[in-house]
TIKE-546801 format. One record per atom (N, C-alpha, C): x, y, z; atom name; residue number from 1. Coordinates in steps of 0.2 Angstrom, whole numbers. Example, Ala and Ser with C-alpha at 12.3 -4.5 7.8 and 13.67 -1.06 7.14 Angstrom:
BEGIN
+-------+-------+-------+-------+-----+
!     u !     v !     w ! atome ! num !
+-------+-------+-------+-------+-----+
!    66 !   -28 !    39 !     N !   1 !
!    62 !   -22 !    39 !    CA !   1 !
!    66 !   -16 !    39 !     C !   1 !
!    64 !   -11 !    35 !     N !   2 !
!    68 !    -5 !    36 !    CA !   2 !
!    64 !     0 !    39 !     C !   2 !
+-------+-------+-------+-------+-----+
***
This chain:
BEGIN
+-------+-------+-------+-------+-----+
!     u !     v !     w ! atome ! num !
+-------+-------+-------+-------+-----+
!   759 !  -474 !  -243 !     N !   1 !
!   755 !  -470 !  -238 !    CA !   1 !
!   753 !  -475 !  -233 !     C !   1 !
!   754 !  -473 !  -226 !     N !   2 !
!   752 !  -478 !  -221 !    CA !   2 !
!   744 !  -476 !  -219 !     C !   2 !
!   741 !  -482 !  -218 !     N !   3 !
!   734 !  -481 !  -217 !    CA !   3 !
!   733 !  -479 !  -209 !     C !   3 !
!   727 !  -476 !  -208 !     N !   4 !
!   726 !  -475 !  -201 !    CA !   4 !
!   723 !  -481 !  -197 !     C !   4 !
!   724 !  -481 !  -190 !     N !   5 !
!   722 !  -487 !  -187 !    CA !   5 !
!   714 !  -487 !  -187 !     C !   5 !
!   711 !  -493 !  -187 !     N !   6 !
!   704 !  -494 !  -187 !    CA !   6 !
!   701 !  -493 !  -180 !     C !   6 !
!   695 !  -493 !  -180 !     N !   7 !
!   691 !  -491 !  -173 !    CA !   7 !
!   692 !  -497 !  -169 !     C !   7 !
!   693 !  -503 !  -171 !     N !   8 !
!   693 !  -509 !  -167 !    CA !   8 !
!   700 !  -509 !  -164 !     C !   8 !
!   705 !  -506 !  -166 !     N !   9 !
!   712 !  -505 !  -163 !    CA !   9 !
!   712 !  -500 !  -158 !     C !   9 !
!   707 !  -496 !  -157 !     N !  10 !
!   708 !  -490 !  -152 !    CA !  10 !
!   703 !  -492 !  -147 !     C !  10 !
!   705 !  -491 !  -141 !     N !  11 !
!   701 !  -492 !  -135 !    CA !  11 !
!   702 !  -487 !  -130 !     C !  11 !
!   697 !  -485 !  -125 !     N !  12 !
!   699 !  -480 !  -120 !    CA !  12 !
!   705 !  -482 !  -116 !     C !  12 !
!   710 !  -478 !  -115 !     N !  13 !
!   716 !  -480 !  -112 !    CA !  13 !
!   722 !  -481 !  -117 !     C !  13 !
!   720 !  -481 !  -123 !     N !  14 !
!   726 !  -482 !  -128 !    CA !  14 !
!   730 !  -476 !  -129 !     C !  14 !
!   736 !  -476 !  -129 !     N !  15 !
!   741 !  -471 !  -130 !    CA !  15 !
!   741 !  -469 !  -138 !     C !  15 !
!   739 !  -463 !  -140 !     N !  16 !
!   739 !  -462 !  -147 !    CA !  16 !
!   742 !  -455 !  -149 !     C !  16 !
!   743 !  -454 !  -156 !     N !  17 !
!   745 !  -448 !  -158 !    CA !  17 !
!   739 !  -445 !  -163 !     C !  17 !
!   737 !  -439 !  -161 !     N !  18 !
!   731 !  -437 !  -165 !    CA !  18 !
!   733 !  -430 !  -169 !     C !  18 !
!   729 !  -429 !  -174 !     N !  19 !
!   730 !  -422 !  -177 !    CA !  19 !
!   724 !  -418 !  -176 !     C !  19 !
!   724 !  -412 !  -172 !     N !  20 !
!   719 !  -408 !  -171 !    CA !  20 !
!   716 !  -404 !  -177 !     C !  20 !
!   710 !  -402 !  -177 !     N !  21 !
!   707 !  -398 !  -183 !    CA !  21 !
!   712 !  -392 !  -185 !     C !  21 !
!   714 !  -388 !  -180 !     N !  22 !
!   718 !  -383 !  -182 !    CA !  22 !
!   725 !  -385 !  -184 !     C !  22 !
!   727 !  -391 !  -183 !     N !  23 !
!   734 !  -393 !  -185 !    CA !  23 !
!   734 !  -397 !  -192 !     C !  23 !
!   728 !  -398 !  -195 !     N !  24 !
!   728 !  -402 !  -201 !    CA !  24 !
!   732 !  -400 !  -206 !     C !  24 !
!   733 !  -394 !  -208 !     N !  25 !
!   737 !  -391 !  -213 !    CA !  25 !
!   745 !  -393 !  -212 !     C !  25 !
!   747 !  -392 !  -205 !     N !  26 !
!   754 !  -393 !  -204 !    CA !  26 !
!   755 !  -400 !  -202 !     C !  26 !
!   750 !  -404 !  -200 !     N !  27 !
!   751 !  -411 !  -199 !    CA !  27 !
!   754 !  -412 !  -192 !     C !  27 !
!   754 !  -407 !  -188 !     N !  28 !
!   757 !  -407 !  -181 !    CA !  28 !
!   753 !  -412 !  -177 !     C !  28 !
!   757 !  -417 !  -174 !     N !  29 !
!   753 !  -422 !  -170 !    CA !  29 !
!   753 !  -420 !  -162 !     C !  29 !
!   748 !  -423 !  -159 !     N !  30 !
!   747 !  -422 !  -152 !    CA !  30 !
!   747 !  -429 !  -149 !     C !  30 !
!   751 !  -430 !  -143 !     N !  31 !
!   751 !  -436 !  -140 !    CA !  31 !
!   746 !  -436 !  -134 !     C !  31 !
!   743 !  -442 !  -133 !     N !  32 !
!   738 !  -442 !  -127 !    CA !  32 !
!   735 !  -449 !  -126 !     C !  32 !
!   731 !  -450 !  -121 !     N !  33 !
!   727 !  -456 !  -120 !    CA !  33 !
!   720 !  -455 !  -121 !     C !  33 !
!   717 !  -460 !  -125 !     N !  34 !
!   710 !  -460 !  -127 !    CA !  34 !
!   705 !  -460 !  -121 !     C !  34 !
!   701 !  -455 !  -121 !     N !  35 !
!   695 !  -456 !  -116 !    CA !  35 !
!   689 !  -458 !  -119 !     C !  35 !
!   687 !  -455 !  -125 !     N !  36 !
!   681 !  -457 !  -129 !    CA !  36 !
!   682 !  -458 !  -136 !     C !  36 !
!   679 !  -463 !  -139 !     N !  37 !
!   679 !  -463 !  -146 !    CA !  37 !
!   673 !  -460 !  -149 !     C !  37 !
!   674 !  -455 !  -154 !     N !  38 !
!   668 !  -451 !  -156 !    CA !  38 !
!   666 !  -453 !  -163 !     C !  38 !
!   670 !  -457 !  -167 !     N !  39 !
!   668 !  -460 !  -173 !    CA !  39 !
!   664 !  -467 !  -172 !     C !  39 !
!   658 !  -467 !  -176 !     N !  40 !
!   655 !  -474 !  -175 !    CA !  40 !
!   657 !  -479 !  -180 !     C !  40 !
!   659 !  -477 !  -186 !     N !  41 !
!   660 !  -481 !  -191 !    CA !  41 !
!   667 !  -485 !  -190 !     C !  41 !
!   668 !  -491 !  -193 !     N !  42 !
!   674 !  -495 !  -191 !    CA !  42 !
!   680 !  -492 !  -194 !     C !  42 !
!   680 !  -488 !  -199 !     N !  43 !
!   686 !  -484 !  -202 !    CA !  43 !
!   684 !  -477 !  -204 !     C !  43 !
!   689 !  -473 !  -205 !     N !  44 !
!   687 !  -466 !  -208 !    CA !  44 !
!   694 !  -464 !  -212 !     C !  44 !
!   693 !  -462 !  -218 !     N !  45 !
!   699 !  -460 !  -222 !    CA !  45 !
!   704 !  -455 !  -219 !     C !  45 !
!   701 !  -451 !  -214 !     N !  46 !
!   706 !  -446 !  -211 !    CA !  46 !
!   708 !  -448 !  -204 !     C !  46 !
!   705 !  -454 !  -202 !     N !  47 !
!   707 !  -456 !  -195 !    CA !  47 !
!   701 !  -456 !  -190 !     C !  47 !
!   701 !  -460 !  -186 !     N !  48 !
!   695 !  -461 !  -181 !    CA !  48 !
!   696 !  -455 !  -176 !     C !  48 !
!   690 !  -451 !  -175 !     N !  49 !
!   690 !  -446 !  -171 !    CA !  49 !
!   689 !  -448 !  -163 !     C !  49 !
!   693 !  -445 !  -159 !     N !  50 !
!   693 !  -447 !  -152 !    CA !  50 !
!   694 !  -441 !  -148 !     C !  50 !
!   692 !  -441 !  -141 !     N !  51 !
!   693 !  -436 !  -136 !    CA !  51 !
!   698 !  -439 !  -131 !     C !  51 !
!   704 !  -435 !  -130 !     N !  52 !
!   709 !  -437 !  -126 !    CA !  52 !
!   707 !  -436 !  -118 !     C !  52 !
!   711 !  -439 !  -114 !     N !  53 !
!   709 !  -437 !  -107 !    CA !  53 !
!   710 !  -430 !  -105 !     C !  53 !
!   714 !  -426 !  -108 !     N !  54 !
!   715 !  -419 !  -107 !    CA !  54 !
!   709 !  -415 !  -110 !     C !  54 !
!   705 !  -418 !  -114 !     N !  55 !
!   699 !  -414 !  -117 !    CA !  55 !
!   700 !  -413 !  -125 !     C !  55 !
!   706 !  -414 !  -127 !     N !  56 !
!   708 !  -412 !  -134 !    CA !  56 !
!   704 !  -417 !  -139 !     C !  56 !
!   702 !  -415 !  -144 !     N !  57 !
!   699 !  -419 !  -149 !    CA !  57 !
!   702 !  -419 !  -156 !     C !  57 !
!   703 !  -425 !  -159 !     N !  58 !
!   707 !  -425 !  -165 !    CA !  58 !
!   706 !  -432 !  -168 !     C !  58 !
!   709 !  -433 !  -174 !     N !  59 !
!   709 !  -439 !  -177 !    CA !  59 !
!   715 !  -443 !  -176 !     C !  59 !
!   715 !  -450 !  -175 !     N !  60 !
!   720 !  -454 !  -173 !    CA !  60 !
!   724 !  -455 !  -180 !     C !  60 !
!   731 !  -454 !  -179 !     N !  61 !
!   735 !  -455 !  -185 !    CA !  61 !
!   740 !  -461 !  -184 !     C !  61 !
!   742 !  -462 !  -177 !     N !  62 !
!   746 !  -468 !  -176 !    CA !  62 !
!   744 !  -470 !  -168 !     C !  62 !
!   745 !  -476 !  -167 !     N !  63 !
!   745 !  -478 !  -160 !    CA !  63 !
!   752 !  -478 !  -157 !     C !  63 !
!   753 !  -474 !  -152 !     N !  64 !
!   760 !  -473 !  -149 !    CA !  64 !
!   762 !  -480 !  -146 !     C !  64 !
!   769 !  -481 !  -146 !     N !  65 !
!   771 !  -487 !  -143 !    CA !  65 !
!   773 !  -486 !  -136 !     C !  65 !
+-------+-------+-------+-------+-----+
***
């Protein structure tokens, strides 16, 4: 199992793939650019929660290349 990126790896402007709350069961990923980091702790078992520039909120699963 791949671990989620840590908070220190995510900065505003980072291109990421997130899973939104309504997509957690299906695991559908949404791609976007980080606007705000909403999780204060350095790590989170389900991923760091962020707000994307388009307003979508979710937990980071991967950092997009």
